[in-house]
N, C-alpha and C positions, 0 to 999 in steps of 0.2 A: 954152644951152651954147655955149661957144666953145672952140676948141682945134684941135689938129693930129691928123688921123686917119692912122694907118699901117695900111693894109689890105693884106693879102697875097693875091695871086692873082686877084681878080675885081672886077667893077664893082658899083656900088650902085644899087638901086632904092628909092624911097620909097613904102611902101604906104599905103593909106587911113588906117590907124590911127596913122600917124607912125612906124611901125617901119621901120628900115633893113633891107632884104632883100638879102643877098649871100651866096651859099654859099662860105664860106671855112673853112680849117682853123685860121687864127690871126688874131686881131684884137688890135691894140695901139693904144691911144689915149693921147696925151700932151697935157698942158696943158688937160685938161678941168677943170670945176669941179663937184664934187659936195659937197653939205653935208648936214647932218642934215635928214631928211625926204625927200631925193631917193631915187629908185628906179631900178633897172636891170631890164629884162626881156630875157632871153636865151633864144632858142629854137634848137633844132637837133637833129641826129641823132647819137647815140653810135655810133661806127663798130662794125661787127661785129668781134669779136675784140679790142675795146678793152682796154687795160690801165689807162688813167687819162685824165682831163682836168682842167683847172683854170681857175678864175676868180679873178683877182687884182685887188685894189684897193689903192692906196697913192700914193706920190709918185714911185717909179721901181721898177725890177726888183730893187733891193737893199733897198728900204724899203717893205714891204707891210703894211698894216694888216689885210688879210684875204687869206688864201690858202685857197681852197675847192677841195678835191681829192678827188672820188669815185675810188675805186680798185677794180679788178676783178682784180688780179694773183694773188690767193690764193683759197682756198675761202671765207675770211672777207672778203667784200666790205665795205669800210668807207668812210666819208667822213672825211677828215682836214682839219681846219681849223688854221691856224697863222698866225703873223705873222713878219716878218723885219725886222730893224733893222741897218743898216750891213752887210748881207750875212750876218748871223747869224740862224739860225732860233730861234724861241722854243720853248716846250713845246707839243707836239701835243695837240689835242683830238680824240679819235676818237669817231665815232658808228657804232655797229654796225648800226643800222637804215638800210640803203642801198636806197632805192627805184629807183635807177638800174640799167639793164641794157644791156649791149652790144646794138646793133641797134635800140634804141628811140628814138622821137622824144620830146623833152622840152621843158618850159618851166620856167625857174628865174627867180624874182624875188629881187632883193637890195635890201634897204632899208638906207640909211645912217641909223641911229637915234641918233646922238650917241655915247653911251657904249658902244654895241654895234652889231653888224650882224645883221640878220634875214635869213635865207635861206629862202624858201618853196620846198619841194621839190615834185616833180611829183604826189605823193600828197596834197598839201595840208598836210602837217606842216611845222613850222618848226624851224630850228636857229638858235640865237643864239650869237654869238661876240663876246667883249669887244673893245672898241677899246682895246687894251693901252697904246698910246702916247698916247691922248687926241687923236688926229688930228682936227682940226675941218674939214679940207678934203681931198678926194681929188682928185688931179690926174692919176692914171695908172690905166688899166684894161687888163687883158689877159685874153683867152680863148684857150687853146691846148690841145693834146693830141689825143687820139683822138676828136675831136668835129668834126662838120661844122656850123658855125654858119650858120643861115639867117635869123635875125632878132635885131636888137639895138636897144633903145630906152632912152633916158634920159628920165625924167619926174619 
């Protein structure tokens, strides 16, 4: 992996398993190279009273192949997946089974699988979201929202 890391707030420690450890509220990576078969591991704590957090993959903040967004704002907690092209959102895919809860510590794995993205949830279930634009390389990753990121790994 090569690229520019934009890490807000804290310093980094490399753990034995190759996971970057740094308690931050937002992580933005530019100029990374992710292709089909690559994985991300993201661990952290959903903040108490959280309304939402998001994991985004694409080429920049206006062009996202995957916007993964667990929401806790209403009685119906949902996971919203979407894509964004030239600043315009696509059609939302909503998952009513949301295993995320404010105040919990979670691990999420994202696999770039070519025609789709596979997101492994903390309960072991998976969500698949289509690669609508057929993006063959991801160069931008962002994690933000009501989430205290503690571990990030690309493998």
